[in-house]
N, C-alpha and C positions, 0 to 999 in steps of 0.2 A: 504494500500500500504506500501511496505517497501522502504527504501531509495535505489535508483539505478533504474535498469531496471526491469519492471514488465510485464509479459505476461498474457493477459486476453483472455478468450473465454467463451462462454456459450453453454449449451446443455439442452435440455428439457427431463424430465422424467415423464412419465404418471403415473396415479394411479396404473396401471397394471404393472409398472416397466419397460416399454419399453423406451429405450433411443434414442434420436435423435442423428444425427452426430453432432460433435462440430462445432460451427461457425468458421469463420475466426479468427485467433489469432491476437490480437492487442498488440502493445507494448506501454507501458506508462512509462515515465521516471519521477521519483520523486526525486528531489534534494532539500535540504534545504539551502545549503550554496551557496552564490554568487561565481562566478568564480574569480580566481586570475587575477589580471591585474597589471603589472608593466611597467612603461614607462622609457626607457633608454634615449631617446631624442625626443623632446627637453626638456631642463631643464626649470623649471618654472621661469618666469621673465627674460628669456634669450633675449638678443638683437642681431639682425642680421643687419649688415651694409654691404650690398653686392649689386652687380649688378642685380642678378636674384632673383626673389621673391620666388622661390621654396626652401623649407627646407626638411630635412630628418626626418621622424618619425620612431621610432622603439621601440619595447618592447616585452613583453612576456605575454602569457596567457596559458590556457589549450587547448589541441587539441580539435577540433570540437566546439570551441566557436566562435561566430561571434563578430568581432570588428568593431566599427564605429567611425570615427572622424568627428565631426560636420555633422552627418547623412550620411557620405560617407563610404561605406563598404571597409575594408582593408583586403587583403588576409592573412590568417593565415596558416602557414605550419603544417605538421603533428607532429611537436614537440611543437607547440604553439607559435613559433616566428612569428613576423610580422615586416614588414618595408614597407615604402611607401614614396612618395614625396607629399608635400602639398604646395600649392601656398598661400602666404600671401598677405594681402593688406597693404598699407602704414599705419604706426602707430601701435596701439595696436590690437592684434589678440587674441581672447579667443578660445581655443580649448577644446571641450568636447569629451573625449575619453571614450567609453562605450564598455564593454564586456558583452555579453548575452549568457547564455547557453541554451541548448535545452529545459529546463524546464521553461525558462522565467526569471530566476534569473539574476540580473544585478549588475555590479560594474561600477561606474563612477568616473573618475578622470578628473581634470581640469588643464590646463596649460595656462598661459598668456605669450605671446611672443611679441616682438616689432620688427618692420621691417622699416629700412630706406634705400631707394634705393641710391646707389652710381653710378654716371654716369661716 
């Protein structure tokens, strides 16, 4: 395989030189590098003192990459940007942000944030 998209099909050739029709063409993606993942917000070790427990998550990756935050999928637009809201629990919250490409390569970043509810 070469890096990138590969198209594969098979066909049979008899000893007499007769050829079968090609099989269905399959696409196999081979990528060696993990996808880019950058997080704009939240900043690591950021504290939130607010009424609502929801915070904004945002960042950038590559188009057609899947992004998950603590196993919840986040929508990625066709430029690779993503943004979402995330509900925090009181105290320390550890966020695991993972980008996975079609070949299964992953990039993982972590953020720890703190939440104190103000009434």
